Backbone bond lengths (Angstrom), bond angles and torsions (degrees), N, CA, C in turn:
res aa  C-N    CA-C-N  psi(-1)  N-CA   C-N-CA  omega(-1)  CA-C   N-CA-C  phi
1 X - - - 1.431 - - 1.529 109.16 -
2 X 1.284 114.71 133.54 1.450 121.43 -178.30 1.514 108.45 -95.22
3 X 1.302 116.57 116.16 1.460 119.91 179.51 1.530 109.85 -127.05
4 X 1.305 116.46 -176.99 1.467 121.57 -176.84 1.522 112.01 -64.02
5 X 1.344 116.51 -35.32 1.476 118.93 179.75 1.534 110.51 -66.47
6 X 1.311 117.41 -42.41 1.462 120.88 178.45 1.526 109.73 -62.89
7 X 1.319 117.31 -42.18 1.463 120.86 178.91 1.526 110.62 -63.26
8 X 1.322 116.86 -41.60 1.469 120.88 179.50 1.521 110.87 -63.92
9 X 1.353 116.58 -42.25 1.472 119.49 177.77 1.520 111.69 -63.77
10 X 1.311 117.94 -38.39 1.459 122.07 179.12 1.523 110.32 -63.96
11 X 1.335 116.71 -43.87 1.464 121.13 177.99 1.522 110.18 -64.74
12 X 1.341 117.99 -44.87 1.463 121.21 178.61 1.515 111.10 -60.79
13 X 1.330 117.21 -41.00 1.466 121.26 179.49 1.521 110.55 -63.97
14 X 1.314 116.33 -42.76 1.467 120.02 179.24 1.525 110.52 -64.44
15 X 1.341 116.87 -40.70 1.466 119.96 178.01 1.525 111.29 -65.61
16 X 1.339 116.64 -41.12 1.464 120.73 178.49 1.521 110.06 -63.69
17 X 1.338 115.96 -42.40 1.463 119.35 178.94 1.519 110.46 -60.66
18 X 1.329 116.90 -44.49 1.461 120.90 179.10 1.532 110.57 -63.45
19 X 1.336 116.69 -41.38 1.462 119.28 -179.98 1.527 111.63 -65.05
20 X 1.325 117.70 -39.39 1.465 120.48 176.99 1.519 110.61 -66.48
21 X 1.309 116.07 -40.60 1.463 120.10 178.97 1.522 109.90 -64.26
22 X 1.330 117.05 -45.35 1.466 120.71 177.78 1.529 110.92 -62.23
23 X 1.321 115.71 -39.49 1.465 119.75 -179.54 1.531 111.52 -64.02
24 X 1.312 117.17 -46.19 1.471 119.44 -177.81 1.531 110.13 -67.21
25 X 1.319 118.25 -32.14 1.465 120.90 174.65 1.529 110.16 -65.85
26 X 1.330 116.22 -40.70 1.468 120.71 178.16 1.529 110.62 -64.80
27 X 1.317 117.05 -41.94 1.468 120.63 177.75 1.531 109.64 -59.69
28 X 1.330 117.65 -43.39 1.460 121.39 176.95 1.519 111.00 -57.31
29 X 1.324 116.52 -46.60 1.464 120.57 -178.85 1.527 111.30 -63.73
30 X 1.323 116.78 -41.91 1.471 120.92 -179.38 1.527 110.54 -65.11
31 X 1.326 117.19 -45.86 1.468 119.87 179.78 1.524 110.55 -63.33
32 X 1.327 116.99 -40.70 1.456 120.45 178.28 1.527 110.09 -62.05
33 X 1.341 117.11 -43.30 1.467 120.83 177.35 1.523 111.56 -62.44
34 X 1.334 116.94 -38.97 1.462 120.00 179.01 1.530 111.11 -64.73
35 X 1.313 116.81 -34.55 1.464 120.18 176.02 1.520 109.78 -66.08
36 X 1.315 117.62 -44.25 1.465 120.38 177.85 1.521 111.19 -62.03
37 X 1.323 116.76 -40.53 1.470 120.80 179.73 1.527 111.02 -64.55
38 X 1.323 117.20 -40.23 1.471 119.19 178.47 1.526 110.22 -64.08
39 X 1.326 117.39 -38.52 1.465 120.11 176.50 1.526 111.07 -64.10
40 X 1.327 116.99 -40.29 1.461 120.60 178.50 1.529 111.42 -64.74
41 X 1.321 116.90 -43.44 1.458 120.52 178.68 1.522 110.41 -60.51
42 X 1.320 116.21 -44.24 1.465 120.14 179.22 1.527 110.75 -63.20
43 X 1.324 116.72 -39.30 1.468 120.04 179.30 1.528 110.34 -64.63
44 X 1.331 117.74 -39.99 1.464 120.75 177.39 1.528 110.75 -63.35
45 X 1.317 116.54 -45.84 1.466 120.36 179.93 1.522 110.11 -62.55
46 X 1.326 116.98 -45.13 1.466 121.76 -179.94 1.529 110.28 -61.64
47 X 1.325 116.83 -44.99 1.466 121.30 179.51 1.528 110.79 -62.51
48 X 1.338 116.70 -43.33 1.455 120.43 178.22 1.521 110.54 -60.53
49 X 1.319 116.81 -44.30 1.466 120.28 -178.31 1.527 111.26 -64.77
50 X 1.332 117.37 -41.72 1.462 119.50 177.78 1.525 111.22 -65.33
51 X 1.322 116.97 -42.69 1.462 120.06 177.77 1.521 110.50 -61.85
52 X 1.315 116.52 -40.06 1.465 121.16 178.14 1.526 110.13 -61.26
53 X 1.319 117.08 -47.13 1.465 119.91 -178.10 1.526 111.85 -67.12
54 X 1.322 116.68 -35.78 1.465 120.08 -179.09 1.526 111.11 -73.09
55 X 1.328 116.33 -40.57 1.468 119.52 -172.73 1.529 114.79 -89.07
56 X 1.307 117.80 -16.67 1.458 119.58 -174.30 1.530 111.28 -110.91
57 X 1.313 115.12 116.07 1.466 118.47 176.67 1.528 110.10 -68.00
58 X 1.333 117.31 -32.88 1.470 120.48 175.70 1.524 110.50 -65.34
59 X 1.327 116.60 -38.81 1.461 120.53 178.36 1.513 111.94 -65.04
60 X 1.321 116.94 -43.46 1.476 120.49 177.09 1.520 111.26 -70.59
61 X 1.322 115.78 -32.73 1.464 120.85 -175.65 1.514 114.07 -63.58
62 X 1.323 118.22 -24.69 1.465 119.77 -178.09 1.527 111.82 -69.35
63 X 1.328 116.76 -10.48 1.464 120.58 179.22 1.529 112.34 -98.49
64 X 1.336 116.63 6.25 1.469 119.28 179.11 1.530 110.33 -105.45
65 X 1.298 115.02 146.34 1.459 122.20 -178.68 1.528 111.08 -63.01
66 X 1.332 116.17 -33.28 1.458 121.27 -178.21 1.521 113.63 -62.62
67 X 1.304 117.15 -22.47 1.464 121.39 178.75 1.531 111.11 -65.94
68 X 1.324 116.69 -27.45 1.465 121.47 -172.85 1.536 113.12 -104.46
69 X 1.343 116.42 -3.22 1.457 120.48 -179.82 1.520 107.95 -125.07
70 X 1.291 120.61 124.63 1.460 126.88 -3.33 1.536 109.60 -70.82
71 X 1.293 114.67 149.55 1.462 121.18 -175.62 1.521 110.39 -70.82
72 X 1.335 113.93 123.31 1.461 121.62 172.53 1.517 106.40 -132.80
73 X 1.296 116.96 118.70 1.469 122.52 -174.88 1.524 112.31 -56.55
74 X 1.329 116.87 -36.76 1.468 120.21 -176.03 1.525 112.84 -67.95
75 X 1.326 118.53 -22.47 1.468 119.82 175.09 1.525 111.63 -107.22
76 X 1.325 117.12 -31.94 1.465 119.79 -177.61 1.529 111.75 -67.27
77 X 1.315 116.92 -41.44 1.462 120.57 -177.44 1.527 112.05 -63.81
78 X 1.347 119.38 -55.16 1.469 118.08 178.32 1.532 112.70 -64.85
79 X 1.335 117.06 -30.52 1.467 120.03 178.10 1.523 111.14 -65.92
80 X 1.324 116.62 -44.00 1.468 120.65 179.60 1.527 111.13 -65.84
81 X 1.335 116.27 -40.38 1.467 119.50 177.60 1.528 109.81 -64.27
82 X 1.316 116.24 -42.95 1.464 120.48 179.10 1.527 110.95 -61.74
83 X 1.308 117.45 -44.68 1.459 120.99 179.66 1.531 111.10 -62.36
84 X 1.322 116.29 -48.12 1.476 120.37 -178.63 1.526 111.81 -65.43
85 X 1.319 117.27 -43.55 1.467 119.69 -178.01 1.526 111.28 -68.80
86 X 1.314 117.61 -33.52 1.461 121.30 177.31 1.528 110.42 -64.77
87 X 1.312 115.94 -48.34 1.469 120.20 178.90 1.523 110.11 -62.53
88 X 1.328 116.61 -45.77 1.466 121.53 179.25 1.526 110.87 -57.97
89 X 1.315 116.98 -47.19 1.454 122.81 -177.90 1.531 111.33 -61.97
90 X 1.307 117.12 -45.53 1.470 121.09 -179.72 1.523 110.83 -65.16
91 X 1.317 117.51 -42.98 1.467 120.32 179.14 1.529 110.60 -63.39
92 X 1.320 117.99 -43.52 1.473 120.72 178.86 1.524 111.45 -63.42
93 X 1.333 116.91 -40.49 1.468 120.06 178.16 1.523 110.81 -63.37
94 X 1.313 117.37 -39.86 1.464 120.73 176.76 1.527 110.68 -65.15
95 X 1.320 116.87 -38.95 1.471 120.67 -179.74 1.535 111.77 -64.12
96 X 1.317 117.42 -29.05 1.466 120.13 177.12 1.523 109.98 -66.86
97 X 1.302 115.92 -44.59 1.457 121.61 -171.90 1.525 112.42 -77.08
98 X 1.321 117.33 -24.23 1.454 118.99 -179.81 1.520 110.98 -56.49
99 X 1.324 116.92 142.78 1.473 119.44 178.67 1.525 111.32 -62.31
100 X 1.306 114.69 150.99 1.459 121.23 179.03 1.520 109.13 -117.03
101 X 1.297 114.93 144.66 1.463 121.42 174.52 1.509 108.25 -119.53
102 X 1.293 116.15 138.84 1.459 120.71 177.25 1.528 108.55 -107.20
103 X 1.320 115.23 161.41 1.462 120.53 -179.25 1.519 110.67 -64.79
104 X 1.329 116.36 -41.68 1.464 118.49 -179.90 1.518 109.64 -111.47
105 X 1.322 115.18 158.00 1.454 121.39 178.64 1.530 108.56 -129.19
106 X 1.325 114.35 168.57 1.456 121.10 178.00 1.517 108.90 -135.10
107 X 1.325 115.62 177.60 1.462 119.81 175.82 1.524 111.27 -68.48
108 X 1.328 117.57 -14.80 1.463 121.36 -178.67 1.529 112.60 -82.02
109 X 1.318 117.55 -4.66 1.471 122.29 176.69 1.520 108.08 -112.33
110 X 1.331 116.13 123.73 1.463 120.19 -175.93 1.519 112.75 -55.94
111 X 1.339 116.88 -32.47 1.461 120.47 -178.95 1.520 113.06 -71.57
112 X 1.327 117.86 -16.51 1.457 121.48 179.69 1.515 113.76 -102.84
113 X 1.338 116.93 -0.37 1.452 120.08 -174.61 1.529 112.39 -58.59
114 X 1.313 117.78 -48.15 1.471 120.32 -177.40 1.530 111.04 -58.68
115 X 1.300 116.59 -38.33 1.468 121.87 -179.57 1.532 111.88 -69.56
116 X 1.320 117.76 -29.95 1.467 121.89 -173.12 1.526 114.15 -107.56
117 X 1.316 117.79 -3.14 1.460 121.78 -173.98 1.529 112.28 -58.11
118 X 1.320 117.46 -47.53 1.466 120.51 -177.47 1.526 111.87 -65.82
119 X 1.326 117.13 -42.85 1.466 120.23 178.82 1.521 110.39 -63.97
120 X 1.337 116.52 -38.67 1.457 120.27 177.33 1.527 110.86 -63.74
121 X 1.323 116.45 -45.25 1.469 120.58 179.77 1.523 111.24 -61.40
122 X 1.322 116.91 -41.55 1.469 120.83 178.69 1.528 110.65 -64.95
123 X 1.327 116.97 -43.30 1.459 120.71 179.32 1.527 110.64 -65.09
124 X 1.327 116.77 -38.11 1.463 120.43 178.90 1.532 110.43 -65.63
125 X 1.329 116.59 -41.58 1.468 120.21 178.83 1.532 110.91 -64.07
126 X 1.327 116.54 -35.91 1.470 121.25 -179.36 1.529 112.03 -86.08
127 X 1.354 116.81 -3.42 1.466 121.93 -176.80 1.533 111.21 56.89
128 X 1.337 114.94 40.22 1.470 122.00 -176.42 1.528 109.68 -84.69
129 X 1.307 116.70 93.77 1.464 122.22 -179.89 1.523 111.03 -67.30
130 X 1.321 117.14 -26.77 1.464 120.95 178.39 1.527 111.38 -64.59
131 X 1.327 117.92 -30.49 1.466 121.08 176.22 1.527 109.73 -60.62
132 X 1.331 116.19 -45.78 1.465 120.27 179.62 1.523 110.96 -62.63
133 X 1.325 116.02 -43.19 1.458 120.57 179.17 1.530 110.18 -60.42
134 X 1.321 117.33 -44.53 1.478 121.02 178.76 1.524 111.06 -63.49
135 X 1.333 117.24 -37.35 1.461 120.08 178.55 1.531 110.82 -63.13
136 X 1.317 116.01 -42.25 1.462 119.24 177.80 1.527 111.33 -65.52
137 X 1.310 117.17 -40.89 1.471 119.79 177.96 1.525 110.55 -63.38
138 X 1.336 116.87 -45.48 1.468 119.99 178.24 1.519 110.99 -61.97
139 X 1.323 116.62 -38.14 1.460 119.97 -179.77 1.525 111.27 -68.25
140 X 1.329 117.48 -36.13 1.464 120.38 175.45 1.527 109.79 -61.31
141 X 1.333 117.51 -40.66 1.465 120.48 177.01 1.527 110.72 -58.99
142 X 1.330 116.27 -45.42 1.471 121.30 -179.60 1.528 110.59 -64.35
143 X 1.326 116.59 -48.50 1.460 120.14 -178.90 1.523 112.13 -63.67
144 X 1.314 116.50 -34.35 1.459 120.68 178.59 1.525 111.00 -63.06
145 X 1.310 116.80 -45.41 1.465 121.07 179.49 1.531 110.27 -63.01
146 X 1.324 116.16 -44.31 1.468 120.48 -179.72 1.533 110.38 -64.28
147 X 1.328 117.02 -46.01 1.474 120.65 -179.32 1.522 111.39 -62.41
148 X 1.321 117.72 -42.28 1.467 120.39 179.44 1.523 110.82 -61.83
149 X 1.316 116.44 -43.30 1.461 120.58 -179.93 1.525 110.85 -63.73
150 X 1.315 116.21 -45.95 1.461 120.03 -179.14 1.526 111.35 -64.74
151 X 1.326 117.73 -44.66 1.464 119.95 -178.97 1.525 112.27 -67.13
152 X 1.319 117.37 -28.92 1.464 119.71 175.22 1.525 109.07 -61.61
153 X 1.332 117.38 -45.31 1.458 120.73 179.72 1.527 112.52 -72.47
154 X 1.341 117.78 -33.04 1.474 120.00 175.17 1.516 109.51 -61.99
155 X 1.322 116.39 -43.91 1.465 120.74 179.02 1.526 110.47 -61.05
156 X 1.317 116.68 -44.77 1.467 119.88 178.87 1.524 111.36 -64.82
157 X 1.335 116.76 -41.78 1.473 120.14 179.21 1.521 110.78 -63.36
158 X 1.324 117.01 -40.79 1.465 119.94 179.06 1.525 110.82 -65.69
159 X 1.312 117.01 -41.72 1.469 119.38 177.33 1.520 110.59 -63.86
160 X 1.322 116.58 -39.61 1.463 120.29 175.49 1.515 111.24 -61.76
161 X 1.330 116.68 -37.89 1.464 121.10 177.81 1.523 110.78 -64.17
162 X 1.315 117.00 -42.43 1.467 120.88 178.75 1.528 110.08 -61.90
163 X 1.326 116.81 -45.89 1.474 120.16 178.99 1.520 110.10 -63.66
164 X 1.335 117.06 -38.33 1.463 120.82 178.15 1.525 110.77 -60.74
165 X 1.312 117.14 -48.28 1.466 121.00 -179.35 1.526 110.76 -63.32
166 X 1.325 116.82 -45.61 1.467 119.79 -179.47 1.530 111.62 -63.80
167 X 1.314 117.24 -41.96 1.467 119.10 179.95 1.528 110.98 -70.03
168 X 1.328 117.36 -31.61 1.464 120.22 176.13 1.531 110.40 -66.26
169 X 1.326 116.19 -44.36 1.465 119.88 176.89 1.524 110.43 -61.55
170 X 1.318 117.66 -43.67 1.466 121.60 176.96 1.522 110.94 -60.23
171 X 1.305 116.61 -41.27 1.463 121.14 178.73 1.535 110.55 -63.91
172 X 1.325 116.81 -42.26 1.461 120.02 177.68 1.524 112.29 -63.66
173 X 1.326 115.83 -37.38 1.465 120.49 -179.78 1.519 110.95 -68.55
174 X 1.329 117.01 -37.64 1.472 120.36 -174.29 1.514 113.62 -86.00
175 X 1.331 117.93 -10.52 1.479 117.35 -179.42 1.505 111.10 -107.69
């Protein structure tokens, strides 16, 4: 028997379904934005490091053998730290920007379209809204893995940048 309570539950269920669908779409957008932000941060760090190496003769000098001969601990130590942290920072920044591949793909990734085209077409013909919801959930899983990997390298690049700046200041103080 169809009564007002059943109708109210049906409406509430439809609203809840829409809210969950909207939420998972929002999560996708946020994770995608976080990936873009991590790439931007890495680009800023990389640009800063290149500008530092180009503009600073002391920064470039830590990569020459003459900096360490004759050996003086007060210049060799900060120079070696500066050289290592600079290389570390640049490599980490590059690792952020490198493309990432995930184990699974969805229709929301252009590289997975060919693999998912038929399933998408079948779901569209059947008006299967649950297929779309599952695609968004799977895509959130993929974006989460990519974002975590990128932010790990952003964090390392930033720490390398801090060590680079501190060792450069130490080098300036000791020379």
